[in-house]
C-alpha positions in Angstrom: -51.7 -7.7 21.0 -49.4 -6.7 18.1 -49.8 -8.6 14.9 -46.7 -10.0 13.2 -46.1 -9.8 9.5 -46.9 -13.0 7.6 -43.8 -15.1 7.2 -42.4 -14.8 3.7 -41.5 -18.1 2.2 -38.0 -18.4 0.6 -38.0 -19.3 -3.1 -36.5 -22.7 -3.8 -34.1 -21.1 -6.3 -30.3 -21.4 -6.8 -28.7 -18.7 -8.9 -26.3 -19.9 -11.5 -24.0 -17.7 -13.9 -26.3 -18.6 -16.9 -29.7 -19.0 -15.3 -31.8 -20.1 -12.4 -32.1 -23.6 -11.0 -35.5 -24.2 -9.4 -36.7 -27.1 -7.2 -40.3 -28.1 -8.0 -42.7 -30.6 -6.7 -45.3 -31.8 -9.2 -48.7 -33.2 -8.3 -50.1 -34.8 -11.5 -53.7 -35.6 -12.3 -55.0 -32.5 -10.4 -58.3 -30.8 -11.1 -56.5 -27.8 -12.7 -53.1 -26.4 -13.4 -51.9 -24.1 -10.6 -49.1 -23.0 -8.3 -49.8 -24.4 -4.9 -47.1 -22.7 -2.7 -44.0 -24.2 -1.3 -43.7 -27.9 -0.3 -40.4 -29.3 1.2 -38.3 -26.5 -0.2 -39.8 -26.8 -3.7 -42.3 -24.8 -5.7 -45.4 -27.0 -5.7 -47.2 -27.2 -9.0 -50.5 -29.0 -9.6 -50.8 -30.4 -13.2 -53.9 -31.9 -14.9 -51.8 -34.3 -17.0 -51.1 -37.9 -15.9 -47.5 -39.0 -15.1 -47.4 -41.5 -17.8 -45.5 -41.1 -21.1 -43.8 -37.9 -19.9 -47.1 -36.0 -20.2 -46.9 -34.3 -16.8 -43.3 -33.2 -17.4 -44.2 -31.6 -20.7 -47.3 -29.9 -19.3 -45.3 -28.7 -16.3 -42.7 -27.0 -18.6 -45.4 -25.5 -20.7 -47.3 -24.3 -17.6 -44.2 -22.7 -16.1 -43.3 -21.1 -19.4 -46.8 -19.5 -19.6 -46.7 -18.3 -16.0 -43.3 -16.6 -16.4 -44.0 -15.4 -19.9 -41.0 -17.2 -21.4 -40.6 -19.4 -24.4 -40.6 -23.2 -23.5 -37.1 -23.5 -25.1 -35.7 -21.4 -22.1 -36.9 -24.0 -19.6 -35.2 -27.4 -19.2 -36.0 -30.3 -16.9 -32.5 -31.2 -15.5 -33.4 -33.7 -12.7 -36.3 -35.9 -11.6 -38.0 -36.9 -14.8 -39.6 -39.9 -13.1 -40.1 -38.4 -9.7 -42.5 -35.8 -8.3 -39.5 -33.8 -7.0 -37.8 -32.2 -10.0 -35.3 -29.4 -10.9 -35.8 -27.1 -13.8 -33.3 -24.7 -15.3 -34.3 -21.3 -16.7 -31.6 -20.1 -19.0 -30.9 -16.4 -19.4 -30.9 -14.9 -22.9 -28.5 -12.6 -24.6 -31.2 -9.9 -25.1 -30.9 -8.2 -21.7 -28.3 -7.9 -18.9 -28.2 -11.0 -16.8 -28.8 -9.2 -13.5 -31.9 -7.6 -15.0 -33.2 -11.0 -16.2 -32.5 -12.6 -12.7 -34.3 -9.8 -10.9 -37.3 -10.1 -13.3 -37.6 -13.8 -13.0 -37.3 -13.7 -9.2 -40.0 -11.0 -9.1 -42.3 -13.2 -11.3 -41.7 -16.3 -9.2 -42.5 -14.3 -6.0 -45.7 -12.9 -7.5 -46.8 -16.5 -8.3 -46.7 -17.3 -4.6 -48.8 -14.4 -3.5 
């Protein structure tokens, strides 16, 4: 029997002129911070912080920034501050051409899912 290649999951990303909009699903109070794959067309992220007092949102931004090797100031929570389903926006900088930044970010996000 021939084996089929594993199905590649689509990144829950929308390209914008000035950055990337990413759907995320946050699971607070987890044992450790980690990327846990794709869940309902969103990047699933497990966070150790509790959902109270905006702690999970802040830790989520910090974790994503660390994983993508970006300053936290480039990442903004734009929707879902009180929900597990959220959207974050990663802004491009003026330091490199936008297409190069987009390609680099998409490659980093894909690598996190492997």
